[in-house]
CHARMM-style PDB file with segment names, atoms N, HN, CA, C and O in Angstrom:
ATOM      1  N   UNK     1     -64.530  39.608   8.622  1.00  0.00      PROA
ATOM      2  CA  UNK     1     -63.748  38.610   7.908  1.00  0.00      PROA
ATOM      3  C   UNK     1     -63.607  37.378   8.816  1.00  0.00      PROA
ATOM      4  O   UNK     1     -63.233  37.515   9.981  1.00  0.00      PROA
ATOM      5  N   UNK     2     -63.893  36.209   8.309  1.00  0.00      PROA
ATOM      6  HN  UNK     2     -64.197  36.098   7.363  1.00  0.00      PROA
ATOM      7  CA  UNK     2     -63.784  34.990   9.119  1.00  0.00      PROA
ATOM      8  C   UNK     2     -62.314  34.634   9.386  1.00  0.00      PROA
ATOM      9  O   UNK     2     -61.426  34.916   8.581  1.00  0.00      PROA
ATOM     10  N   UNK     3     -62.100  34.020  10.518  1.00  0.00      PROA
ATOM     11  HN  UNK     3     -62.822  33.791  11.172  1.00  0.00      PROA
ATOM     12  CA  UNK     3     -60.763  33.533  10.866  1.00  0.00      PROA
ATOM     13  C   UNK     3     -60.725  32.041  10.606  1.00  0.00      PROA
ATOM     14  O   UNK     3     -61.666  31.315  10.926  1.00  0.00      PROA
ATOM     15  N   UNK     4     -59.634  31.597  10.028  1.00  0.00      PROA
ATOM     16  HN  UNK     4     -58.870  32.187   9.767  1.00  0.00      PROA
ATOM     17  CA  UNK     4     -59.491  30.179   9.696  1.00  0.00      PROA
ATOM     18  C   UNK     4     -58.485  29.557  10.649  1.00  0.00      PROA
ATOM     19  O   UNK     4     -57.319  29.950  10.680  1.00  0.00      PROA
ATOM     20  N   UNK     5     -58.942  28.586  11.424  1.00  0.00      PROA
ATOM     21  HN  UNK     5     -59.889  28.267  11.399  1.00  0.00      PROA
ATOM     22  CA  UNK     5     -58.084  27.842  12.339  1.00  0.00      PROA
ATOM     23  C   UNK     5     -57.233  26.902  11.510  1.00  0.00      PROA
ATOM     24  O   UNK     5     -57.750  26.178  10.659  1.00  0.00      PROA
ATOM     25  N   UNK     6     -55.920  26.908  11.754  1.00  0.00      PROA
ATOM     26  HN  UNK     6     -55.500  27.496  12.446  1.00  0.00      PROA
ATOM     27  CA  UNK     6     -54.993  26.077  10.975  1.00  0.00      PROA
ATOM     28  C   UNK     6     -54.251  25.127  11.908  1.00  0.00      PROA
ATOM     29  O   UNK     6     -53.822  25.517  12.994  1.00  0.00      PROA
ATOM     30  N   UNK     7     -54.104  23.886  11.477  1.00  0.00      PROA
ATOM     31  HN  UNK     7     -54.452  23.569  10.595  1.00  0.00      PROA
ATOM     32  CA  UNK     7     -53.406  22.879  12.280  1.00  0.00      PROA
ATOM     33  C   UNK     7     -51.974  22.637  11.808  1.00  0.00      PROA
ATOM     34  O   UNK     7     -51.252  21.840  12.407  1.00  0.00      PROA
ATOM     35  N   UNK     8     -51.557  23.318  10.741  1.00  0.00      PROA
ATOM     36  HN  UNK     8     -52.143  23.966  10.254  1.00  0.00      PROA
ATOM     37  CA  UNK     8     -50.157  23.233  10.325  1.00  0.00      PROA
ATOM     38  C   UNK     8     -49.307  23.994  11.338  1.00  0.00      PROA
ATOM     39  O   UNK     8     -49.687  25.075  11.787  1.00  0.00      PROA
ATOM     40  N   UNK     9     -48.172  23.435  11.691  1.00  0.00      PROA
ATOM     41  HN  UNK     9     -47.862  22.557  11.326  1.00  0.00      PROA
ATOM     42  CA  UNK     9     -47.283  24.125  12.633  1.00  0.00      PROA
ATOM     43  C   UNK     9     -46.092  24.748  11.927  1.00  0.00      PROA
ATOM     44  O   UNK     9     -45.384  25.568  12.512  1.00  0.00      PROA
ATOM     45  N   UNK    10     -45.862  24.368  10.673  1.00  0.00      PROA
ATOM     46  HN  UNK    10     -46.438  23.702  10.198  1.00  0.00      PROA
ATOM     47  CA  UNK    10     -44.688  24.856   9.961  1.00  0.00      PROA
ATOM     48  C   UNK    10     -45.028  25.679   8.728  1.00  0.00      PROA
ATOM     49  O   UNK    10     -44.241  25.725   7.782  1.00  0.00      PROA
ATOM     50  N   UNK    11     -46.191  26.332   8.724  1.00  0.00      PROA
ATOM     51  HN  UNK    11     -46.830  26.295   9.492  1.00  0.00      PROA
ATOM     52  CA  UNK    11     -46.607  27.149   7.591  1.00  0.00      PROA
ATOM     53  C   UNK    11     -46.255  28.611   7.876  1.00  0.00      PROA
ATOM     54  O   UNK    11     -46.403  29.081   9.004  1.00  0.00      PROA
ATOM     55  N   UNK    12     -45.792  29.322   6.858  1.00  0.00      PROA
ATOM     56  HN  UNK    12     -45.672  28.941   5.941  1.00  0.00      PROA
ATOM     57  CA  UNK    12     -45.422  30.714   7.041  1.00  0.00      PROA
ATOM     58  C   UNK    12     -46.629  31.599   7.346  1.00  0.00      PROA
ATOM     59  O   UNK    12     -46.461  32.696   7.879  1.00  0.00      PROA
ATOM     60  N   UNK    13     -47.819  31.156   7.026  1.00  0.00      PROA
ATOM     61  HN  UNK    13     -47.955  30.265   6.593  1.00  0.00      PROA
ATOM     62  CA  UNK    13     -49.024  31.954   7.230  1.00  0.00      PROA
ATOM     63  C   UNK    13     -49.689  31.734   8.586  1.00  0.00      PROA
ATOM     64  O   UNK    13     -50.642  32.440   8.914  1.00  0.00      PROA
ATOM     65  N   UNK    14     -49.222  30.791   9.371  1.00  0.00      PROA
ATOM     66  HN  UNK    14     -48.448  30.218   9.105  1.00  0.00      PROA
ATOM     67  CA  UNK    14     -49.854  30.500  10.659  1.00  0.00      PROA
ATOM     68  C   UNK    14     -49.403  31.539  11.688  1.00  0.00      PROA
ATOM     69  O   UNK    14     -48.210  31.776  11.878  1.00  0.00      PROA
ATOM     70  N   UNK    15     -50.387  32.146  12.342  1.00  0.00      PROA
ATOM     71  HN  UNK    15     -51.356  31.954  12.187  1.00  0.00      PROA
ATOM     72  CA  UNK    15     -50.123  33.140  13.361  1.00  0.00      PROA
ATOM     73  C   UNK    15     -51.022  32.840  14.558  1.00  0.00      PROA
ATOM     74  O   UNK    15     -52.228  33.086  14.514  1.00  0.00      PROA
ATOM     75  N   UNK    16     -50.433  32.313  15.620  1.00  0.00      PROA
ATOM     76  HN  UNK    16     -49.454  32.114  15.656  1.00  0.00      PROA
ATOM     77  CA  UNK    16     -51.174  31.921  16.826  1.00  0.00      PROA
ATOM     78  C   UNK    16     -52.303  30.945  16.519  1.00  0.00      PROA
ATOM     79  O   UNK    16     -53.384  31.041  17.099  1.00  0.00      PROA
ATOM     80  N   UNK    17     -52.055  30.008  15.608  1.00  0.00      PROA
ATOM     81  HN  UNK    17     -51.177  29.930  15.136  1.00  0.00      PROA
ATOM     82  CA  UNK    17     -53.031  28.970  15.302  1.00  0.00      PROA
ATOM     83  C   UNK    17     -54.050  29.336  14.248  1.00  0.00      PROA
ATOM     84  O   UNK    17     -54.910  28.525  13.905  1.00  0.00      PROA
ATOM     85  N   UNK    18     -53.963  30.553  13.729  1.00  0.00      PROA
ATOM     86  HN  UNK    18     -53.264  31.211  14.008  1.00  0.00      PROA
ATOM     87  CA  UNK    18     -54.898  30.990  12.691  1.00  0.00      PROA
ATOM     88  C   UNK    18     -54.134  31.383  11.437  1.00  0.00      PROA
ATOM     89  O   UNK    18     -52.999  31.855  11.511  1.00  0.00      PROA
ATOM     90  N   UNK    19     -54.769  31.182  10.280  1.00  0.00      PROA
ATOM     91  HN  UNK    19     -55.690  30.799  10.221  1.00  0.00      PROA
ATOM     92  CA  UNK    19     -54.146  31.508   9.002  1.00  0.00      PROA
ATOM     93  C   UNK    19     -54.186  33.016   8.791  1.00  0.00      PROA
ATOM     94  O   UNK    19     -55.222  33.653   8.982  1.00  0.00      PROA
ATOM     95  N   UNK    20     -53.045  33.584   8.395  1.00  0.00      PROA
ATOM     96  HN  UNK    20     -52.203  33.067   8.240  1.00  0.00      PROA
ATOM     97  CA  UNK    20     -52.969  35.020   8.164  1.00  0.00      PROA
ATOM     98  C   UNK    20     -52.831  35.361   6.682  1.00  0.00      PROA
ATOM     99  O   UNK    20     -52.577  36.514   6.333  1.00  0.00      PROA
ATOM    100  N   UNK    21     -52.997  34.361   5.805  1.00  0.00      PROA
ATOM    101  HN  UNK    21     -53.203  33.424   6.089  1.00  0.00      PROA
ATOM    102  CA  UNK    21     -52.903  34.606   4.366  1.00  0.00      PROA
ATOM    103  C   UNK    21     -54.069  35.482   3.912  1.00  0.00      PROA
ATOM    104  O   UNK    21     -55.171  35.388   4.452  1.00  0.00      PROA
ATOM    105  N   UNK    22     -53.818  36.336   2.915  1.00  0.00      PROA
ATOM    106  HN  UNK    22     -52.922  36.413   2.476  1.00  0.00      PROA
ATOM    107  CA  UNK    22     -54.859  37.222   2.391  1.00  0.00      PROA
ATOM    108  C   UNK    22     -55.964  36.426   1.716  1.00  0.00      PROA
ATOM    109  O   UNK    22     -57.136  36.796   1.793  1.00  0.00      PROA
ATOM    110  N   UNK    23     -55.599  35.346   1.061  1.00  0.00      PROA
ATOM    111  HN  UNK    23     -54.647  35.045   0.998  1.00  0.00      PROA
ATOM    112  CA  UNK    23     -56.577  34.482   0.389  1.00  0.00      PROA
ATOM    113  C   UNK    23     -56.180  33.036   0.647  1.00  0.00      PROA
ATOM    114  O   UNK    23     -54.997  32.695   0.632  1.00  0.00      PROA
ATOM    115  N   UNK    24     -57.158  32.206   0.879  1.00  0.00      PROA
ATOM    116  HN  UNK    24     -58.119  32.483   0.891  1.00  0.00      PROA
ATOM    117  CA  UNK    24     -56.913  30.794   1.178  1.00  0.00      PROA
ATOM    118  C   UNK    24     -57.682  29.952   0.175  1.00  0.00      PROA
ATOM    119  O   UNK    24     -58.857  30.198  -0.100  1.00  0.00      PROA
ATOM    120  N   UNK    25     -56.988  28.943  -0.372  1.00  0.00      PROA
ATOM    121  HN  UNK    25     -56.034  28.743  -0.148  1.00  0.00      PROA
ATOM    122  CA  UNK    25     -57.645  28.022  -1.295  1.00  0.00      PROA
ATOM    123  C   UNK    25     -57.567  26.623  -0.714  1.00  0.00      PROA
ATOM    124  O   UNK    25     -56.491  26.137  -0.364  1.00  0.00      PROA
ATOM    125  N   UNK    26     -58.715  25.990  -0.617  1.00  0.00      PROA
ATOM    126  HN  UNK    26     -59.589  26.384  -0.901  1.00  0.00      PROA
ATOM    127  CA  UNK    26     -58.797  24.644  -0.053  1.00  0.00      PROA
ATOM    128  C   UNK    26     -59.239  23.676  -1.137  1.00  0.00      PROA
ATOM    129  O   UNK    26     -60.246  23.899  -1.808  1.00  0.00      PROA
ATOM    130  N   UNK    27     -58.479  22.599  -1.304  1.00  0.00      PROA
ATOM    131  HN  UNK    27     -57.661  22.418  -0.759  1.00  0.00      PROA
ATOM    132  CA  UNK    27     -58.853  21.529  -2.223  1.00  0.00      PROA
ATOM    133  C   UNK    27     -59.403  20.390  -1.372  1.00  0.00      PROA
ATOM    134  O   UNK    27     -58.734  19.954  -0.435  1.00  0.00      PROA
ATOM    135  N   UNK    28     -60.593  19.899  -1.670  1.00  0.00      PROA
ATOM    136  HN  UNK    28     -61.136  20.253  -2.432  1.00  0.00      PROA
ATOM    137  CA  UNK    28     -61.183  18.843  -0.829  1.00  0.00      PROA
ATOM    138  C   UNK    28     -60.351  17.565  -0.774  1.00  0.00      PROA
ATOM    139  O   UNK    28     -60.432  16.813   0.196  1.00  0.00      PROA
ATOM    140  N   UNK    29     -59.559  17.320  -1.801  1.00  0.00      PROA
ATOM    141  HN  UNK    29     -59.493  17.931  -2.590  1.00  0.00      PROA
ATOM    142  CA  UNK    29     -58.772  16.084  -1.840  1.00  0.00      PROA
ATOM    143  C   UNK    29     -57.392  16.240  -1.204  1.00  0.00      PROA
ATOM    144  O   UNK    29     -56.905  15.319  -0.549  1.00  0.00      PROA
ATOM    145  N   UNK    30     -56.764  17.392  -1.391  1.00  0.00      PROA
ATOM    146  HN  UNK    30     -57.159  18.141  -1.923  1.00  0.00      PROA
ATOM    147  CA  UNK    30     -55.387  17.558  -0.910  1.00  0.00      PROA
ATOM    148  C   UNK    30     -55.258  18.485   0.281  1.00  0.00      PROA
ATOM    149  O   UNK    30     -54.207  18.515   0.921  1.00  0.00      PROA
ATOM    150  N   UNK    31     -56.291  19.239   0.594  1.00  0.00      PROA
ATOM    151  HN  UNK    31     -57.145  19.215   0.074  1.00  0.00      PROA
ATOM    152  CA  UNK    31     -56.226  20.155   1.732  1.00  0.00      PROA
ATOM    153  C   UNK    31     -55.888  21.564   1.293  1.00  0.00      PROA
ATOM    154  O   UNK    31     -56.263  21.983   0.198  1.00  0.00      PROA
ATOM    155  N   UNK    32     -55.192  22.287   2.126  1.00  0.00      PROA
ATOM    156  HN  UNK    32     -54.887  21.946   3.015  1.00  0.00      PROA
ATOM    157  CA  UNK    32     -54.876  23.691   1.879  1.00  0.00      PROA
ATOM    158  C   UNK    32     -53.808  23.817   0.795  1.00  0.00      PROA
ATOM    159  O   UNK    32     -52.706  23.287   0.936  1.00  0.00      PROA
ATOM    160  N   UNK    33     -54.138  24.516  -0.276  1.00  0.00      PROA
ATOM    161  HN  UNK    33     -55.033  24.947  -0.390  1.00  0.00      PROA
ATOM    162  CA  UNK    33     -53.156  24.732  -1.344  1.00  0.00      PROA
ATOM    163  C   UNK    33     -52.385  26.019  -1.115  1.00  0.00      PROA
ATOM    164  O   UNK    33     -51.440  26.310  -1.848  1.00  0.00      PROA
ATOM    165  N   UNK    34     -52.770  26.791  -0.115  1.00  0.00      PROA
ATOM    166  HN  UNK    34     -53.538  26.554   0.481  1.00  0.00      PROA
ATOM    167  CA  UNK    34     -52.059  28.016   0.248  1.00  0.00      PROA
ATOM    168  C   UNK    34     -50.872  27.698   1.149  1.00  0.00      PROA
ATOM    169  O   UNK    34     -49.974  28.525   1.307  1.00  0.00      PROA
ATOM    170  N   UNK    35     -50.863  26.517   1.733  1.00  0.00      PROA
ATOM    171  HN  UNK    35     -51.592  25.846   1.604  1.00  0.00      PROA
ATOM    172  CA  UNK    35     -49.801  26.092   2.651  1.00  0.00      PROA
ATOM    173  C   UNK    35     -48.429  26.308   2.033  1.00  0.00      PROA
ATOM    174  O   UNK    35     -48.177  25.911   0.895  1.00  0.00      PROA
ATOM    175  N   UNK    36     -47.551  26.941   2.791  1.00  0.00      PROA
ATOM    176  HN  UNK    36     -47.756  27.264   3.715  1.00  0.00      PROA
ATOM    177  CA  UNK    36     -46.179  27.176   2.364  1.00  0.00      PROA
ATOM    178  C   UNK    36     -45.269  26.922   3.561  1.00  0.00      PROA
ATOM    179  O   UNK    36     -45.315  27.668   4.539  1.00  0.00      PROA
ATOM    180  N   UNK    37     -44.435  25.870   3.499  1.00  0.00      PROA
ATOM    181  HN  UNK    37     -44.397  25.263   2.705  1.00  0.00      PROA
ATOM    182  CA  UNK    37     -43.609  25.525   4.668  1.00  0.00      PROA
ATOM    183  C   UNK    37     -42.546  26.585   4.950  1.00  0.00      PROA
ATOM    184  O   UNK    37     -42.075  27.268   4.041  1.00  0.00      PROA
ATOM    185  N   UNK    38     -42.186  26.707   6.200  1.00  0.00      PROA
ATOM    186  HN  UNK    38     -42.569  26.152   6.938  1.00  0.00      PROA
ATOM    187  CA  UNK    38     -41.126  27.622   6.616  1.00  0.00      PROA
ATOM    188  C   UNK    38     -39.799  27.076   6.124  1.00  0.00      PROA
ATOM    189  O   UNK    38     -39.565  25.869   6.178  1.00  0.00      PROA
ATOM    190  N   UNK    39     -38.922  27.961   5.642  1.00  0.00      PROA
ATOM    191  HN  UNK    39     -39.112  28.942   5.598  1.00  0.00      PROA
ATOM    192  CA  UNK    39     -37.626  27.542   5.100  1.00  0.00      PROA
ATOM    193  C   UNK    39     -36.555  27.402   6.164  1.00  0.00      PROA
ATOM    194  O   UNK    39     -35.375  27.291   5.831  1.00  0.00      PROA
ATOM    195  N   UNK    40     -36.933  27.403   7.444  1.00  0.00      PROA
ATOM    196  HN  UNK    40     -37.891  27.493   7.715  1.00  0.00      PROA
ATOM    197  CA  UNK    40     -35.968  27.294   8.530  1.00  0.00      PROA
ATOM    198  C   UNK    40     -35.661  25.853   8.896  1.00  0.00      PROA
ATOM    199  O   UNK    40     -35.260  25.584  10.028  1.00  0.00      PROA
ATOM    200  N   UNK    41     -35.836  24.923   7.972  1.00  0.00      PROA
ATOM    201  HN  UNK    41     -36.161  25.141   7.052  1.00  0.00      PROA
ATOM    202  CA  UNK    41     -35.593  23.508   8.272  1.00  0.00      PROA
ATOM    203  C   UNK    41     -34.134  23.282   8.646  1.00  0.00      PROA
ATOM    204  O   UNK    41     -33.842  22.442   9.497  1.00  0.00      PROA
ATOM    205  N   UNK    42     -33.215  24.013   8.027  1.00  0.00      PROA
ATOM    206  HN  UNK    42     -33.452  24.695   7.335  1.00  0.00      PROA
ATOM    207  CA  UNK    42     -31.798  23.855   8.340  1.00  0.00      PROA
ATOM    208  C   UNK    42     -31.485  24.295   9.759  1.00  0.00      PROA
ATOM    209  O   UNK    42     -30.593  23.730  10.392  1.00  0.00      PROA
ATOM    210  N   UNK    43     -32.200  25.294  10.277  1.00  0.00      PROA
ATOM    211  HN  UNK    43     -32.924  25.753   9.763  1.00  0.00      PROA
ATOM    212  CA  UNK    43     -31.971  25.739  11.640  1.00  0.00      PROA
ATOM    213  C   UNK    43     -32.309  24.636  12.628  1.00  0.00      PROA
ATOM    214  O   UNK    43     -31.631  24.487  13.645  1.00  0.00      PROA
ATOM    215  N   UNK    44     -33.351  23.858  12.341  1.00  0.00      PROA
ATOM    216  HN  UNK    44     -33.901  23.979  11.514  1.00  0.00      PROA
ATOM    217  CA  UNK    44     -33.709  22.747  13.213  1.00  0.00      PROA
ATOM    218  C   UNK    44     -32.604  21.713  13.251  1.00  0.00      PROA
ATOM    219  O   UNK    44     -32.302  21.164  14.310  1.00  0.00      PROA
ATOM    220  N   UNK    45     -31.990  21.438  12.095  1.00  0.00      PROA
ATOM    221  HN  UNK    45     -32.235  21.885  11.234  1.00  0.00      PROA
ATOM    222  CA  UNK    45     -30.906  20.462  12.045  1.00  0.00      PROA
ATOM    223  C   UNK    45     -29.715  20.959  12.844  1.00  0.00      PROA
ATOM    224  O   UNK    45     -29.084  20.183  13.561  1.00  0.00      PROA
ATOM    225  N   UNK    46     -29.392  22.272  12.727  1.00  0.00      PROA
ATOM    226  HN  UNK    46     -29.905  22.903  12.144  1.00  0.00      PROA
ATOM    227  CA  UNK    46     -28.284  22.834  13.487  1.00  0.00      PROA
ATOM    228  C   UNK    46     -28.544  22.713  14.976  1.00  0.00      PROA
ATOM    229  O   UNK    46     -27.642  22.386  15.746  1.00  0.00      PROA
ATOM    230  N   UNK    47     -29.781  22.978  15.381  1.00  0.00      PROA
ATOM    231  HN  UNK    47     -30.514  23.244  14.755  1.00  0.00      PROA
ATOM    232  CA  UNK    47     -30.135  22.898  16.790  1.00  0.00      PROA
ATOM    233  C   UNK    47     -29.933  21.479  17.296  1.00  0.00      PROA
ATOM    234  O   UNK    47     -29.412  21.275  18.393  1.00  0.00      PROA
ATOM    235  N   UNK    48     -30.347  20.493  16.496  1.00  0.00      PROA
ATOM    236  HN  UNK    48     -30.770  20.659  15.606  1.00  0.00      PROA
ATOM    237  CA  UNK    48     -30.201  19.100  16.914  1.00  0.00      PROA
ATOM    238  C   UNK    48     -28.736  18.742  17.076  1.00  0.00      PROA
ATOM    239  O   UNK    48     -28.373  18.028  18.011  1.00  0.00      PROA
ATOM    240  N   UNK    49     -27.880  19.232  16.170  1.00  0.00      PROA
ATOM    241  HN  UNK    49     -28.174  19.811  15.410  1.00  0.00      PROA
ATOM    242  CA  UNK    49     -26.456  18.947  16.276  1.00  0.00      PROA
ATOM    243  C   UNK    49     -25.874  19.584  17.530  1.00  0.00      PROA
ATOM    244  O   UNK    49     -25.065  18.967  18.223  1.00  0.00      PROA
ATOM    245  N   UNK    50     -26.287  20.829  17.828  1.00  0.00      PROA
ATOM    246  HN  UNK    50     -26.945  21.330  17.265  1.00  0.00      PROA
ATOM    247  CA  UNK    50     -25.804  21.494  19.028  1.00  0.00      PROA
ATOM    248  C   UNK    50     -26.238  20.738  20.277  1.00  0.00      PROA
ATOM    249  O   UNK    50     -25.442  20.562  21.199  1.00  0.00      PROA
ATOM    250  N   UNK    51     -27.485  20.289  20.320  1.00  0.00      PROA
ATOM    251  HN  UNK    51     -28.132  20.432  19.571  1.00  0.00      PROA
ATOM    252  CA  UNK    51     -27.984  19.542  21.469  1.00  0.00      PROA
ATOM    253  C   UNK    51     -27.214  18.238  21.633  1.00  0.00      PROA
ATOM    254  O   UNK    51     -26.873  17.843  22.748  1.00  0.00      PROA
ATOM    255  N   UNK    52     -26.946  17.578  20.519  1.00  0.00      PROA
ATOM    256  HN  UNK    52     -27.223  17.899  19.613  1.00  0.00      PROA
ATOM    257  CA  UNK    52     -26.223  16.312  20.578  1.00  0.00      PROA
ATOM    258  C   UNK    52     -24.829  16.526  21.160  1.00  0.00      PROA
ATOM    259  O   UNK    52     -24.370  15.730  21.981  1.00  0.00      PROA
ATOM    260  N   UNK    53     -24.143  17.610  20.735  1.00  0.00      PROA
ATOM    261  HN  UNK    53     -24.516  18.256  20.069  1.00  0.00      PROA
ATOM    262  CA  UNK    53     -22.816  17.896  21.254  1.00  0.00      PROA
ATOM    263  C   UNK    53     -22.866  18.171  22.755  1.00  0.00      PROA
ATOM    264  O   UNK    53     -22.005  17.707  23.503  1.00  0.00      PROA
ATOM    265  N   UNK    54     -23.885  18.933  23.199  1.00  0.00      PROA
ATOM    266  HN  UNK    54     -24.584  19.310  22.591  1.00  0.00      PROA
ATOM    267  CA  UNK    54     -24.012  19.224  24.620  1.00  0.00      PROA
ATOM    268  C   UNK    54     -24.251  17.951  25.415  1.00  0.00      PROA
ATOM    269  O   UNK    54     -23.687  17.786  26.497  1.00  0.00      PROA
ATOM    270  N   UNK    55     -25.072  17.053  24.901  1.00  0.00      PROA
ATOM    271  HN  UNK    55     -25.530  17.187  24.022  1.00  0.00      PROA
ATOM    272  CA  UNK    55     -25.346  15.803  25.593  1.00  0.00      PROA
ATOM    273  C   UNK    55     -24.086  14.964  25.711  1.00  0.00      PROA
ATOM    274  O   UNK    55     -23.845  14.337  26.742  1.00  0.00      PROA
ATOM    275  N   UNK    56     -23.277  14.952  24.651  1.00  0.00      PROA
ATOM    276  HN  UNK    56     -23.472  15.462  23.813  1.00  0.00      PROA
ATOM    277  CA  UNK    56     -22.039  14.179  24.685  1.00  0.00      PROA
ATOM    278  C   UNK    56     -21.090  14.748  25.738  1.00  0.00      PROA
ATOM    279  O   UNK    56     -20.444  13.999  26.472  1.00  0.00      PROA
ATOM    280  N   UNK    57     -21.010  16.099  25.807  1.00  0.00      PROA
ATOM    281  HN  UNK    57     -21.535  16.707  25.211  1.00  0.00      PROA
ATOM    282  CA  UNK    57     -20.150  16.728  26.802  1.00  0.00      PROA
ATOM    283  C   UNK    57     -20.624  16.395  28.215  1.00  0.00      PROA
ATOM    284  O   UNK    57     -19.813  16.098  29.093  1.00  0.00      PROA
ATOM    285  N   UNK    58     -21.943  16.444  28.432  1.00  0.00      PROA
ATOM    286  HN  UNK    58     -22.602  16.685  27.719  1.00  0.00      PROA
ATOM    287  CA  UNK    58     -22.485  16.121  29.749  1.00  0.00      PROA
ATOM    288  C   UNK    58     -22.215  14.668  30.103  1.00  0.00      PROA
ATOM    289  O   UNK    58     -21.924  14.351  31.257  1.00  0.00      PROA
ATOM    290  N   UNK    59     -22.310  13.785  29.118  1.00  0.00      PROA
ATOM    291  HN  UNK    59     -22.547  14.042  28.181  1.00  0.00      PROA
ATOM    292  CA  UNK    59     -22.044  12.368  29.371  1.00  0.00      PROA
ATOM    293  C   UNK    59     -20.580  12.167  29.758  1.00  0.00      PROA
ATOM    294  O   UNK    59     -20.273  11.372  30.646  1.00  0.00      PROA
ATOM    295  N   UNK    60     -19.679  12.890  29.088  1.00  0.00      PROA
ATOM    296  HN  UNK    60     -19.928  13.536  28.366  1.00  0.00      PROA
ATOM    297  CA  UNK    60     -18.267  12.796  29.418  1.00  0.00      PROA
ATOM    298  C   UNK    60     -18.020  13.284  30.842  1.00  0.00      PROA
ATOM    299  O   UNK    60     -17.250  12.675  31.586  1.00  0.00      PROA
ATOM    300  N   UNK    61     -18.669  14.374  31.219  1.00  0.00      PROA
ATOM    301  HN  UNK    61     -19.294  14.868  30.615  1.00  0.00      PROA
ATOM    302  CA  UNK    61     -18.522  14.907  32.572  1.00  0.00      PROA
ATOM    303  C   UNK    61     -19.031  13.902  33.598  1.00  0.00      PROA
ATOM    304  O   UNK    61     -18.408  13.706  34.641  1.00  0.00      PROA
ATOM    305  N   UNK    62     -20.148  13.273  33.309  1.00  0.00      PROA
ATOM    306  HN  UNK    62     -20.654  13.432  32.461  1.00  0.00      PROA
ATOM    307  CA  UNK    62     -20.699  12.273  34.222  1.00  0.00      PROA
ATOM    308  C   UNK    62     -19.740  11.108  34.391  1.00  0.00      PROA
ATOM    309  O   UNK    62     -19.566  10.601  35.498  1.00  0.00      PROA
ATOM    310  N   UNK    63     -19.113  10.679  33.295  1.00  0.00      PROA
ATOM    311  HN  UNK    63     -19.254  11.092  32.395  1.00  0.00      PROA
ATOM    312  CA  UNK    63     -18.151   9.585  33.366  1.00  0.00      PROA
ATOM    313  C   UNK    63     -16.980   9.971  34.260  1.00  0.00      PROA
ATOM    314  O   UNK    63     -16.509   9.154  35.051  1.00  0.00      PROA
ATOM    315  N   UNK    64     -16.508  11.207  34.139  1.00  0.00      PROA
ATOM    316  HN  UNK    64     -16.891  11.870  33.496  1.00  0.00      PROA
ATOM    317  CA  UNK    64     -15.397  11.672  34.961  1.00  0.00      PROA
ATOM    318  C   UNK    64     -15.795  11.696  36.432  1.00  0.00      PROA
ATOM    319  O   UNK    64     -15.001  11.324  37.296  1.00  0.00      PROA
ATOM    320  N   UNK    65     -17.001  12.126  36.717  1.00  0.00      PROA
ATOM    321  HN  UNK    65     -17.646  12.428  36.016  1.00  0.00      PROA
ATOM    322  CA  UNK    65     -17.474  12.176  38.107  1.00  0.00      PROA
ATOM    323  C   UNK    65     -17.519  10.780  38.710  1.00  0.00      PROA
ATOM    324  O   UNK    65     -17.158  10.602  39.873  1.00  0.00      PROA
ATOM    325  N   UNK    66     -17.948   9.808  37.957  1.00  0.00      PROA
ATOM    326  HN  UNK    66     -18.242   9.953  37.012  1.00  0.00      PROA
ATOM    327  CA  UNK    66     -17.998   8.438  38.460  1.00  0.00      PROA
ATOM    328  C   UNK    66     -16.585   7.944  38.786  1.00  0.00      PROA
ATOM    329  O   UNK    66     -16.365   7.283  39.802  1.00  0.00      PROA
ATOM    330  N   UNK    67     -15.640   8.272  37.916  1.00  0.00      PROA
ATOM    331  HN  UNK    67     -15.818   8.808  37.091  1.00  0.00      PROA
ATOM    332  CA  UNK    67     -14.266   7.843  38.166  1.00  0.00      PROA
ATOM    333  C   UNK    67     -13.732   8.464  39.453  1.00  0.00      PROA
ATOM    334  O   UNK    67     -13.088   7.782  40.250  1.00  0.00      PROA
ATOM    335  N   UNK    68     -13.992   9.740  39.657  1.00  0.00      PROA
ATOM    336  HN  UNK    68     -14.514  10.295  39.010  1.00  0.00      PROA
ATOM    337  CA  UNK    68     -13.532  10.408  40.866  1.00  0.00      PROA
ATOM    338  C   UNK    68     -14.155   9.791  42.109  1.00  0.00      PROA
ATOM    339  O   UNK    68     -13.468   9.610  43.114  1.00  0.00      PROA
ATOM    340  N   UNK    69     -15.427   9.468  42.060  1.00  0.00      PROA
ATOM    341  HN  UNK    69     -15.985   9.615  41.243  1.00  0.00      PROA
ATOM    342  CA  UNK    69     -16.090   8.872  43.209  1.00  0.00      PROA
ATOM    343  C   UNK    69     -15.513   7.498  43.510  1.00  0.00      PROA
ATOM    344  O   UNK    69     -15.342   7.142  44.676  1.00  0.00      PROA
ATOM    345  N   UNK    70     -15.208   6.715  42.463  1.00  0.00      PROA
ATOM    346  HN  UNK    70     -15.348   7.004  41.516  1.00  0.00      PROA
ATOM    347  CA  UNK    70     -14.626   5.400  42.681  1.00  0.00      PROA
ATOM    348  C   UNK    70     -13.254   5.495  43.331  1.00  0.00      PROA
ATOM    349  O   UNK    70     -12.916   4.681  44.191  1.00  0.00      PROA
ATOM    350  N   UNK    71     -12.460   6.483  42.928  1.00  0.00      PROA
ATOM    351  HN  UNK    71     -12.734   7.145  42.230  1.00  0.00      PROA
ATOM    352  CA  UNK    71     -11.127   6.642  43.481  1.00  0.00      PROA
ATOM    353  C   UNK    71     -11.177   7.045  44.951  1.00  0.00      PROA
ATOM    354  O   UNK    71     -10.322   6.644  45.740  1.00  0.00      PROA
ATOM    355  N   UNK    72     -12.182   7.838  45.315  1.00  0.00      PROA
ATOM    356  HN  UNK    72     -12.877   8.164  44.674  1.00  0.00      PROA
ATOM    357  CA  UNK    72     -12.318   8.277  46.702  1.00  0.00      PROA
ATOM    358  C   UNK    72     -12.688   7.120  47.624  1.00  0.00      PROA
ATOM    359  O   UNK    72     -12.346   7.155  48.806  1.00  0.00      PROA
ATOM    360  N   UNK    73     -13.362   6.118  47.131  1.00  0.00      PROA
ATOM    361  HN  UNK    73     -13.640   6.090  46.171  1.00  0.00      PROA
ATOM    362  CA  UNK    73     -13.795   4.999  47.951  1.00  0.00      PROA
ATOM    363  C   UNK    73     -12.641   4.108  48.351  1.00  0.00      PROA
ATOM    364  O   UNK    73     -12.703   3.448  49.388  1.00  0.00      PROA
ATOM    365  N   UNK    74     -11.585   4.076  47.547  1.00  0.00      PROA
ATOM    366  HN  UNK    74     -11.535   4.612  46.705  1.00  0.00      PROA
ATOM    367  CA  UNK    74     -10.471   3.178  47.856  1.00  0.00      PROA
ATOM    368  C   UNK    74      -9.505   3.784  48.756  1.00  0.00      PROA
ATOM    369  OT1 UNK    74      -8.510   3.152  49.110  1.00  0.00      PROA
TER     370      UNK     74
END
């Protein structure tokens, strides 16, 4: 059975860069019609929000450190 190399990164059928679907249909005009996006899009948004909160906390900590260093100089 031939292996089909796939360049989609968010398809449920992609397994280590190869398509794992039982049957694949390719349309010359639109591409792979078997493509099915992963439904974990909301998880990506949650991750971004968590990262943003962590960055804000780190920025606040950095601001506090600068204030402490300035006070020590005087």
